[in-house]
TORPA-554409 format. One line per field, with one value per residue (C-alpha): residue in one letter; x, y, z. Coordinates in steps of 0.1 Angstrom, whole numbers, always signed. Example, Ala and Ser with C-alpha at 12.3 -4.5 7.8 and 13.67 -1.06 7.14 Angstrom:
! TORPA-554409
residuo <- c(a:s)
x <- c(+123:+137)
y <- c(-45:-11)
z <- c(+78:+71)
! end
This chain:
! TORPA-554409
residuo <- c(x:x:x:x:x:x:x:x:x:x:x:x:x:x:x:x:x:x:x:x:x:x:x:x:x:x:x:x:x:x:x:x:x:x:x:x:x:x:x:x:x:x:x:x:x:x:x:x:x:x:x:x:x:x:x:x:x:x:x:x:x:x:x:x:x:x:x:x:x:x:x:x:x:x:x:x:x:x:x:x:x:x:x:x:x:x:x:x:x:x:x:x:x:x:x:x:x:x:x:x:x:x:x:x:x:x:x:x:x:x:x:x:x:x:x:x:x:x:x:x:x:x:x:x:x:x:x:x:x:x:x:x:x:x:x:x:x:x:x:x:x:x:x:x:x:x:x:x:x:x:x:x:x:x:x:x:x:x:x:x:x:x:x:x:x:x:x:x:x:x:x:x:x:x:x:x:x:x:x:x:x:x:x:x:x:x:x:x:x:x:x:x:x:x:x:x:x:x:x:x:x:x:x:x:x:x:x:x:x:x:x:x:x:x:x:x:x:x:x:x:x:x:x:x:x:x:x:x:x:x:x:x:x:x:x:x:x:x:x:x:x:x:x:x:x:x:x:x:x:x:x:x:x:x:x:x:x:x:x:x:x:x:x:x:x:x:x:x:x:x:x:x:x:x:x:x:x:x:x:x:x:x:x:x:x:x:x:x:x:x:x:x:x:x:x:x:x:x:x:x:x:x:x:x:x:x:x:x:x:x:x:x:x:x:x:x:x:x:x:x:x:x:x:x:x:x:x:x:x:x:x:x:x:x:x:x:x:x:x:x:x:x:x:x:x:x:x:x:x:x:x:x:x:x:x:x:x:x:x:x:x:x:x:x:x:x:x:x:x:x:x:x:x:x:x:x:x:x:x:x:x:x:x:x:x:x:x:x:x:x:x:x:x:x:x:x:x:x:x:x:x:x:x:x:x:x:x:x:x:x:x:x:x:x:x:x:x:x:x:x:x:x:x:x:x:x:x:x:x:x:x:x:x:x:x:x:x:x:x:x:x:x:x:x:x:x:x:x:x:x:x:x:x:x:x:x:x:x:x:x:x:x:x:x:x:x:x:x:x:x:x:x:x:x:x:x:x:x:x:x:x:x:x:x:x:x:x:x:x:x:x:x:x:x:x:x:x:x:x:x:x:x:x:x:x:x:x:x:x:x:x:x:x:x:x:x:x:x:x:x:x:x:x:x:x:x:x:x:x:x:x:x:x:x:x:x:x:x:x:x:x:x:x:x:x:x:x:x:x:x:x:x:x:x:x:x:x:x:x:x:x:x:x:x:x:x:x:x:x:x:x:x:x:x:x:x:x)
x <- c(+0:+28:+43:+11:+21:+51:+30:+24:+61:+75:+69:+91:+120:+144:+134:+135:+170:+182:+164:+181:+215:+209:+197:+229:+251:+238:+240:+276:+284:+266:+288:+319:+312:+319:+355:+356:+346:+373:+399:+387:+391:+423:+442:+426:+420:+444:+474:+462:+469:+451:+460:+445:+414:+409:+412:+388:+362:+366:+359:+328:+316:+322:+303:+275:+272:+272:+246:+223:+225:+218:+189:+173:+174:+161:+134:+121:+121:+104:+78:+71:+68:+43:+21:+24:+17:-13:-27:-22:-38:-67:-73:-69:-94:-119:-115:-122:-151:-170:-172:-184:-219:-245:-249:-215:-229:-258:-233:-207:-217:-207:-193:-169:-158:-152:-132:-109:-104:-96:-84:-67:-49:-39:-25:-5:+8:+20:+36:+53:+64:+78:+77:+92:+120:+126:+124:+149:+172:+170:+178:+208:+221:+216:+235:+262:+266:+268:+296:+315:+311:+326:+355:+359:+357:+347:+340:+316:+299:+290:+272:+251:+245:+232:+207:+195:+172:+157:+149:+135:+113:+87:+86:+74:+50:+33:+35:+11:-15:-11:-18:-51:-61:-51:-75:-102:-95:-98:-131:-145:-135:-152:-183:-183:-180:-208:-231:-225:-228:-262:-276:-264:-278:-312:-311:-345:-360:-340:-352:-388:-391:-371:-345:-315:-309:-312:-288:-263:-263:-260:-232:-214:-216:-200:-173:-166:-164:-139:-119:-119:-104:-78:-71:-63:-41:-22:-18:-1:+23:+31:+39:+61:+80:+85:+97:+122:+135:+140:+159:+180:+192:+198:+221:+238:+243:+260:+282:+292:+301:+323:+337:+345:+363:+384:+394:+402:+424:+441:+429:+408:+413:+388:+383:+375:+349:+335:+332:+317:+291:+283:+277:+258:+235:+230:+220:+197:+181:+176:+159:+138:+128:+120:+98:+78:+77:+68:+34:+29:+39:+13:-13:-2:-7:-42:-50:-35:-55:-87:-77:-66:-100:-116:-91:-95:-132:-146:-172:-202:-210:-185:-176:-173:-137:-146:-176:-186:-209:-215:-248:-251:-253:-282:-319:-333:-356:-358:-367:-369:-370:-380:-363:-358:-339:-333:-314:-282:-295:-327:-316:-348:-372:-376:-381:-389:-402:-404:-410:-411:-418:-408:-407:-405:-386:-402:-430:-441:-446:-460:-454:-481:-487:-484:-451:-428:-441:-407:-410:-379:-360:-365:-349:-319:-316:-320:-290:-271:-266:-274:-275:-305:-301:-321:-332:-318:-322:-317:-310:-314:-314:-281:-278:-267:-240:-223:-221:-199:-220:-208:-218:-253:-259:-249:-280:-303:-314:-332:-354:-360:-388:-363:-338:-301:-283:-247:-230:-223:-241:-271:-250:-228:-259:-276:-245:-239:-261:-237:-204:-193:-225:-223:-240:-266:-274:-278:-301:-321:-326:-336:-361:-376:-380:-397:-368:-353:-376:-369:-332:-329:-345:-319:-292:-265:-287:-271:-241:-261:-248:-275:-260:-256:-282:-298:-311:-316:-343:-379:-389:-404:-374:-351:-373:-371:-334:-332:-355:-334:-303:-321:-333:-297:-284:-307:-309:-326:-341:-359:-366:-391:-398:-429:-409:-437:-447:-431:-446:-475:-505:-493:-456:-467:-487:-458:-432:-456:-456:-418:-417:-443:-420:-389:-406:-413:-392:-376:-382:-397:-405:-425:-430:-464:-483:-507:-526:-538:-503:-500:-533:-514:-489:-488:-488:-496:-481:-497:-471:-476:-452:-425:-447:-465:-501:-518:-509:-530:-544:-561:-596:-587:-573:-603:-623:-596:-575:-591:-559:-557:-594:-592:-562:-580:-612:-593:-573:-599:-626:-600:-593:-630:-632)
y <- c(+0:+24:+17:+30:+64:+64:+79:+110:+113:+110:+146:+157:+134:+164:+175:+139:+135:+166:+153:+119:+136:+157:+126:+106:+137:+142:+105:+105:+136:+120:+89:+109:+124:+89:+92:+127:+111:+85:+113:+132:+101:+85:+117:+143:+126:+96:+117:+148:+169:+202:+206:+172:+179:+214:+197:+170:+195:+217:+187:+178:+215:+216:+183:+196:+228:+207:+183:+213:+226:+192:+186:+219:+210:+175:+185:+214:+192:+162:+184:+203:+169:+156:+187:+186:+150:+149:+179:+161:+128:+148:+165:+133:+114:+142:+147:+110:+108:+137:+118:+85:+73:+80:+42:+43:+67:+43:+20:+44:+70:+106:+108:+79:+95:+129:+110:+95:+129:+147:+125:+99:+124:+144:+111:+105:+141:+136:+103:+113:+146:+130:+93:+83:+107:+92:+57:+64:+82:+53:+27:+48:+54:+17:+6:+31:+24:-13:-8:+15:-11:-38:-15:-5:-39:-72:-93:-68:-63:-100:-96:-68:-87:-116:-93:-76:-105:-108:-71:-71:-101:-85:-54:-76:-97:-69:-46:-68:-66:-29:-24:-44:-24:+9:+2:-7:+24:+47:+31:+36:+72:+76:+60:+86:+115:+101:+97:+132:+147:+130:+142:+178:+179:+168:+187:+202:+167:+154:+184:+182:+146:+154:+128:+147:+122:+92:+107:+117:+81:+66:+90:+81:+44:+52:+71:+44:+18:+39:+43:+6:+0:+28:+13:-21:-5:+16:-15:-34:-6:-1:-38:-36:-7:-22:-55:-37:-15:-46:-65:-35:-25:-61:-64:-31:-44:-76:-55:-31:-60:-76:-43:-31:-64:-59:-23:-36:-64:-39:-54:-24:+14:+36:+56:+26:+15:+51:+52:+17:+27:+58:+37:+10:+37:+50:+15:+11:+45:+36:+3:+20:+46:+20:+1:+32:+45:+11:+13:+47:+33:+6:+32:+50:+17:+14:+50:+46:+14:+33:+62:+39:+21:+55:+65:+32:+29:+21:+42:+22:+49:+40:+68:+60:+58:+79:+103:+111:+141:+165:+167:+204:+195:+171:+178:+178:+148:+122:+87:+57:+22:-8:+3:-20:-6:-18:+3:-14:-15:-32:-55:-76:-47:-30:+8:+8:-22:-22:+15:+33:+69:+95:+132:+156:+188:+217:+196:+196:+161:+156:+124:+115:+86:+73:+74:+47:+47:+55:+92:+104:+74:+86:+120:+100:+80:+110:+126:+92:+89:+53:+30:+8:-30:-33:-10:+24:+61:+83:+120:+134:+98:+89:+65:+86:+60:+73:+109:+124:+126:+162:+173:+157:+173:+207:+206:+199:+219:+204:+220:+195:+193:+198:+221:+218:+250:+253:+272:+305:+337:+342:+352:+320:+297:+312:+315:+277:+272:+293:+301:+327:+347:+384:+400:+415:+381:+366:+394:+391:+353:+361:+387:+363:+337:+364:+361:+395:+413:+390:+388:+426:+425:+401:+417:+418:+414:+392:+388:+373:+341:+314:+290:+253:+239:+273:+270:+308:+308:+295:+266:+288:+311:+282:+270:+303:+304:+270:+282:+312:+289:+269:+300:+313:+279:+285:+247:+230:+203:+212:+186:+200:+179:+196:+229:+251:+227:+248:+281:+300:+307:+341:+331:+300:+320:+344:+316:+295:+325:+326:+288:+291:+316:+295:+263:+278:+262:+238:+201:+199:+169:+177:+154:+164:+155:+184:+178:+214:+225:+204:+209:+229:+199:+186:+151:+135:+101:+80:+58:+29:+3:+14:+13:+38:+27:+55:+86:+115:+150:+157:+153:+121:+105:+114:+89:+64:+60:+47:+56:+92:+97:+85:+109:+138:+132:+130:+162:+184:+175:+183:+216:+225:+218)
z <- c(+0:+8:-26:-41:-29:-54:-81:-59:-49:-84:-94:-66:-71:-72:-37:-25:-39:-19:+12:+9:+4:+36:+55:+46:+52:+87:+94:+84:+104:+134:+131:+129:+163:+177:+164:+181:+213:+210:+205:+235:+258:+243:+235:+256:+289:+288:+275:+294:+264:+262:+226:+216:+238:+220:+186:+195:+209:+179:+157:+176:+174:+136:+132:+153:+132:+99:+114:+123:+88:+73:+98:+88:+51:+58:+81:+59:+27:+42:+60:+27:+10:+35:+31:-7:-12:+12:-7:-40:-27:-13:-47:-67:-46:-46:-84:-89:-65:-80:-113:-98:-105:-79:-72:-55:-29:-22:-5:+7:+33:+27:+63:+56:+23:+41:+68:+42:+25:+58:+86:+65:+44:+75:+90:+58:+59:+94:+87:+54:+69:+101:+106:+72:+79:+113:+99:+71:+95:+119:+92:+80:+116:+124:+93:+98:+134:+128:+102:+127:+154:+132:+125:+161:+178:+161:+193:+208:+173:+173:+206:+190:+158:+177:+195:+163:+150:+185:+185:+149:+154:+177:+155:+125:+146:+165:+134:+115:+144:+146:+109:+112:+143:+126:+97:+121:+141:+111:+101:+136:+136:+102:+117:+146:+121:+98:+128:+142:+107:+101:+135:+130:+95:+108:+141:+138:+135:+164:+186:+173:+184:+216:+209:+222:+251:+228:+203:+229:+242:+208:+199:+232:+223:+189:+206:+231:+203:+185:+218:+224:+191:+196:+231:+216:+189:+215:+238:+209:+202:+239:+242:+211:+225:+259:+244:+221:+249:+272:+245:+234:+268:+278:+248:+257:+293:+281:+257:+284:+307:+280:+269:+305:+312:+281:+292:+327:+311:+288:+255:+247:+252:+270:+239:+218:+244:+245:+207:+208:+234:+213:+182:+202:+216:+181:+170:+200:+194:+158:+166:+193:+168:+143:+167:+174:+138:+125:+142:+125:+92:+97:+104:+72:+53:+67:+57:+23:+17:+25:+2:-27:-25:-33:-59:-77:-74:-108:-125:-137:-162:-190:-214:-251:-263:-294:-297:-333:-325:-296:-278:-286:-323:-319:-320:-284:-290:-262:-268:-244:-260:-239:-207:-178:-149:-113:-87:-76:-40:-52:-80:-79:-79:-113:-111:-148:-167:-206:-206:-241:-249:-275:-266:-296:-297:-280:-266:-229:-215:-180:-160:-135:-112:-77:-57:-68:-103:-118:-126:-108:-121:-156:-147:-134:-166:-188:-172:-173:-136:-142:-172:-178:-177:-208:-236:-246:-242:-272:-275:-310:-324:-307:-278:-248:-242:-274:-260:-233:-201:-195:-230:-225:-191:-204:-225:-195:-165:-135:-109:-81:-57:-29:-44:-36:-25:-15:+13:-2:-13:-36:-65:-63:-61:-91:-111:-106:-136:-157:-140:-167:-164:-155:-125:-147:-162:-127:-116:-148:-142:-106:-117:-142:-114:-92:-67:-71:-47:-17:-25:-23:+11:+25:+47:+20:-11:-37:-15:+14:+27:+25:+50:+47:+22:+21:+57:+60:+33:+33:+11:-15:-16:-21:-50:-67:-64:-81:-109:-114:-117:-144:-162:-162:-177:-207:-215:-245:-222:-190:-162:-137:-106:-93:-95:-80:-52:-24:-34:-21:-45:-56:-60:-78:-103:-110:-113:-135:-159:-159:-165:-193:-210:-204:-217:-251:-278:-253:-248:-212:-190:-159:-129:-116:-84:-88:-120:-121:-130:-162:-179:-206:-213:-249:-236:-202:-195:-167:-150:-126:-114:-139:-170:-191:-187:-206:-226:-239:-230:-197:-212:-231:-200:-178:-199:-210:-178:-146:-126:-140:-135:-98:-92:-109:-89:-56:-63:-79:-52:-25:-42:-42:-5)
! end
């Protein structure tokens, strides 16, 4: 998994090269201090020579200065690299996710995806910018110290070399457990974030049903579950570090006893023993650092695995290798031929079953029927959020699978029953339909949607922040902002999902006038629950259980369709009351 990060490191190979040079340079300088220490003991102390002592101390000071410069370069470059790579990964994952088919988000919670984009990439940034540097430095120090030990005293080196496998073995054994627990820990943290996000998003419902206590208890259980996983992970790391420290200092104790005996017997100088101790401590420090960092690297592997799953998630909406014509050059005629479609989460329950319909250019077609009849599903298929399991959808005579999805969607504007607004001001939300639009064009669209008046009464007018999901507006105001956005896009195909349902009678009348003007000359598909709003439609399609059971005008359907007649009788009798 860590090797999969190579693609993100490759663009910065130059900086990595300088970092590695600084890393090796500081390691070599550090190792040279051991020789300075040997000179201090053997020539400064033993010979009681002030000149040799001065030279040895100057050598150590010079080495320290060089080590400080090298450490600065190393630390800056690796920290920069950690920040840069984590930002690149975050962008790459997000850029991939926004193009994934909606079915992906049926099985992957938004909170979990956000956790991967934030906490996992932050973890990688910390590990690349710190732990990797420590690990590499420890490996180099360990290797260099081992070489210097062999040069200094072969007999003592054999003691150290016998201890090395004993020290590395628990690192490998416990490291595997730490990695599994790290992945589980990251998943549990994501669950906590997802749960909290959902509760906060629906806080009015929570408070309306007075479920604050229940939600607090449920969230506490999620937090405790995440803590239990983290506790097990920390316990494994603590055991690993304790075992390594015990083994390392046991080996050092044996080495000191043997080396001290040699000094007493005169077969080894005090300076050699001092240098040997210095290198042995370097080795011990390197191994101890590795044991600690190894757990962090396993956490990085778990986080990387979660991120790579997102980055390599396949898109079910396959784009044609070669597109012969652009959607803008085709006539906006929609045709559905023998469609059968089941949502991925309900593979045995067809949302559309052998559905066929042709919508001519510039015509207004209304879809009516009970909930679950497949009306909204058609909107999803028109925009190619999903592909049908059987049959085809054609735009201007071309199967939409042979067009670029982005080109197709640029020809379409949607106004939903529950409009989507983004955190930002009014200008941003309306301009979302046409990012290059001028302020004057945005205001013209708002005026046409009869939204200009209430917008100007907002605290900062068109610069007023709407809050998350437009929470600072009423339902009717949000609807008119969405209609203004669709007006600004100026599409050739309009999809209206009961676009006036959230408006009061006066606003509905004014917006209906704007929509009537907008629909002229455009192919329009309307999902209607209120039949009174679609009496002007060129064609009304009655849908039930994913099929078109009747088509015609309002008057025709009153006599030919029992379902339509029943719906009309219920609604119009209710309206009279």
